[in-house]
C-alpha positions, -999 to 999 in steps of 0.1 A, spaced: 4 -1 0 16 32 -12 19 61 15 -1 86 -7 -22 89 -34 5 94 -58 15 64 -56 -22 52 -66 -23 74 -96 -23 47 -126 -47 29 -105 -72 59 -102 -68 64 -144 -73 31 -146 -106 28 -128 -116 65 -147 -109 47 -178 -135 19 -168 -163 42 -154 -159 67 -182 -171 39 -205 -206 40 -190 -235 54 -211 -235 90 -207 -248 116 -232 -256 145 -214 -227 153 -193 -205 154 -226 -230 171 -247 -244 201 -223 -223 231 -215 -197 233 -187 -201 267 -173 -165 277 -149 -181 310 -136 -200 290 -109 -169 279 -94 -172 307 -69 -203 300 -51 -208 280 -16 -231 252 -19 -265 260 -20 -260 298 -35 -273 310 -70 -254 322 -99 -275 344 -121 -269 358 -154 -288 387 -176 -308 372 -201 -319 399 -229 -359 392 -241 -365 399 -279 -370 434 -289 -398 453 -308 -395 469 -339 -412 502 -348 -409 530 -372 -383 553 -381 -392 586 -379 -369 620 -379 -377 638 -344 -359 666 -324 -348 644 -301 -335 608 -300 -357 577 -296 -368 566 -264 -376 534 -261 -400 510 -239 -388 499 -208 -371 463 -213 -370 435 -188 -342 417 -181 -346 384 -170 -318 365 -147 -320 328 -146 -304 311 -119 -282 281 -116 -277 267 -78 -246 242 -69 -275 221 -53 -253 189 -50 -223 181 -29 -219 141 -27 -185 117 -20 -188 84 -21 -160 67 5 -150 33 14 -121 18 36 -100 -12 42 -87 -26 72 -54 -37 84 -67 -75 80 -85 -66 45 -49 -54 29 -35 -85 43 -61 -110 30 -56 -88 -5 -18 -89 -2 -18 -127 3 -43 -132 -28 -22 -109 -48 -54 -87 -57 -47 -54 -36 -46 -31 -68 -73 -50 -85 -93 -48 -53 -88 -4 -45 -90 -2 -89 -125 -19 -85 -134 3 -56 -126 36 -73 -146 23 -101 -176 20 -82 -175 54 -65 -170 71 -97 -195 53 -116 -219 63 -85 -212 103 -91 -214 106 -128 -249 84 -127 -257 110 -102 -251 139 -123 -260 123 -158 -298 114 -143 -299 153 -130 -293 166 -162 -315 145 -178 -342 156 -152 -331 193 -161 -336 190 -198 -371 172 -203 -383 194 -176 -372 225 -189 -379 221 -228 -402 238 -252 -424 218 -270 -427 178 -276 -430 157 -311 -437 122 -313 -459 94 -298 -455 84 -261 -446 49 -255 -440 42 -290 -403 42 -301 -393 63 -327 -374 52 -361 -395 23 -363 -404 30 -401 -372 19 -425 -350 49 -443 -379 68 -428 -360 98 -404 -393 118 -399 -387 117 -363 -356 132 -367 -368 162 -390 -397 173 -369 -376 178 -339 -352 195 -356 -381 217 -369 -392 226 -337 -357 241 -326 -356 256 -362 -388 273 -356 -378 284 -320 -347 302 -336 -318 277 -317 -287 277 -331 -279 252 -356 -241 247 -350 -238 228 -320 -271 204 -315 -273 170 -298 -301 144 -293 -297 120 -263 -310 88 -269 -319 62 -244 -307 27 -257 -340 15 -268 -345 39 -291 -310 35 -309 -320 2 -316 -339 11 -346 -318 33 -357 -288 6 -358 -315 -25 -373 -338 -9 -399 -316 21 -413 -291 11 -437 -285 46 -451 -267 52 -417 -246 21 -419 -241 17 -457 -208 32 -469 -222 42 -498 -248 63 -481 -233 73 -446 -202 78 -463 -183 58 -438 -181 26 -418 -185 39 -384 -219 27 -370 -214 -6 -392 -184 -15 -378 -184 2 -341 -222 12 -335 -213 48 -334 -247 70 -345 -227 100 -354 -242 131 -364 -276 129 -382 -294 161 -399 -274 185 -379 -277 165 -344 -249 150 -325 -266 116 -315 -258 104 -280 -270 74 -256 -276 77 -219 -284 50 -194 -304 77 -174 -330 82 -196 -359 67 -184 -398 61 -183 -417 97 -169 -449 89 -149 -472 120 -158 -493 141 -133 -530 134 -125 -547 165 -133 -584 164 -149 -607 184 -162 -585 217 -166 -593 248 -182 -582 280 -189 -593 310 -170 -588 339 -195 -573 343 -231 -537 338 -236 -522 352 -263 -492 336 -288 -461 342 -270 -472 340 -231 -458 313 -216 -482 314 -180 -518 301 -182 -539 299 -155 -563 270 -150 -592 265 -133 -622 236 -124 -597 209 -127 -581 188 -101 -549 169 -90 -512 175 -104 -497 189 -128 -462 182 -133 -431 199 -145 -422 179 -174 -458 168 -184 -470 174 -221 -499 191 -226 -523 200 -257 -553 225 -257 -580 220 -276 -575 254 -296 -541 236 -305 -539 203 -303 -511 206 -331 -486 216 -304 -477 197 -281 -460 216 -250 -439 206 -221 -447 222 -187 -420 238 -168 -437 247 -136 -465 228 -127 -493 228 -102 -511 206 -73 -541 222 -79 -564 249 -98 -535 278 -103 -510 291 -132 -489 266 -148 -457 279 -170 -447 265 -206 -414 263 -219 -404 292 -238 -417 309 -265 -447 297 -246 -484 291 -269 -480 295 -302 -514 305 -312 -543 324 -291 -559 300 -264 -589 314 -254 -607 312 -220 -621 281 -208 -602 261 -232 -593 223 -223 -561 211 -214 -552 174 -216 -522 160 -202 -504 135 -226 -497 98 -211 -466 85 -197 -434 89 -220 -400 85 -225 -382 118 -232 -352 118 -258 -340 153 -253 -331 173 -283 -312 206 -274 -284 234 -285 -251 228 -260 -257 259 -245 -293 255 -236 -286 236 -203 -252 245 -180 -234 219 -159 -212 233 -131 -188 215 -111 -160 219 -86 -141 201 -62 -156 206 -23 -144 236 -7 -119 228 24 -109 247 49 -79 270 51 -48 243 57 -68 214 44 -85 191 66 -73 157 84 -65 140 52 -31 126 46 -31 134 7 -57 152 -16 -56 146 -56 -79 158 -81 -83 134 -113 -100 144 -140 -123 120 -166 -107 120 -200 -143 114 -216 -167 135 -197 -142 160 -182 -155 157 -146 -130 163 -118 -130 142 -89 -114 152 -56 -101 119 -41 -87 121 -3 -73 95 15 -76 95 59 -54 73 84 -78 63 110 -75 36 139 -67 4 122 -81 12 85 -76 34 57 -106 58 42 -107 68 9 -131 94 -3 -142 102 -40 -162 133 -42 -174 167 -59 -201 192 -60 -223 200 -88 -256 219 -102 -276 223 -135 -301 241 -152 -318 246 -183 -314 281 -194 -329 284 -224 -359 266 -230 -360 276 -266 -333 257 -274 -346 222 -263 -368 200 -275 -386 165 -264 -388 134 -289 -415 113 -273 -407 74 -269 
């Protein structure tokens, strides 16, 4: 057993390589923002977002223009999670491992499990942030997309939502479940035939690559979402196009963040609820809000349970991570190092503590994530 973590660095990096092969799709696809590094756990970081501005006639006058007031939004991100995964080995444990010649293997596997746990927690948080912060949805709940051979209508329509919302087209991503990736690999010969796709990456390696401007990923954390139990809700008052807040009356039970809803006046658009209610009240749709006028007493319907596949511009979702803050001069740890995952780019802090008859290790990280541009996120239902 090495006296410091420096001696374990090869073992740590070997463990990182193992964990980095887990199915993570959101972590490499979202924006990593270091501006939140100074915030303490539980504190929020905000930034200005200028809304769309209206045009007017150019009319010469004696004085300069007198523009209307502009309300600058200030979305926030909170470093809400500070997690550690510890394990320890006693002197007897180490003696037994040494006799069996498996000391390094056991330590490597323990570190691998620590990092796997933390990566999966972060990936799951990003999944929740993405589908709950989306604008609109396309597809049929409970039905896998891409089921028709050589038909990429699902990709084209989810891209259309982002195009209509004005999302940048240069860095788009679509995170799939493993189930949704199966028909892409099995039924779409245009993606694995070299003559049509231009390479053999999918045929030889199963790599999904880039389709119609969307970089495709898979995530093990994409899961079925249970819809809210709300029924019989109708709108209270008329909602103009571009308004996201919709008052509901009459109905009962929950409308949850992430629910897919339609209105009698606009059955063609499937809106994503960003902020829900537990009883009659006001829900908030993902920006840009209603696309048509939704009149008063308009019935709202909540869609079925679904598995959301999230399409987004990289800058629409932000992930901030850092090492936990230690007191000046450090704590009781005998050694502390930071290692960076070469695949996800996440930096883990690893500490070693010599205790009474045992050595304890701690793998830890602080993070927070947020959907900062709902216009640039859409959900493909499955």
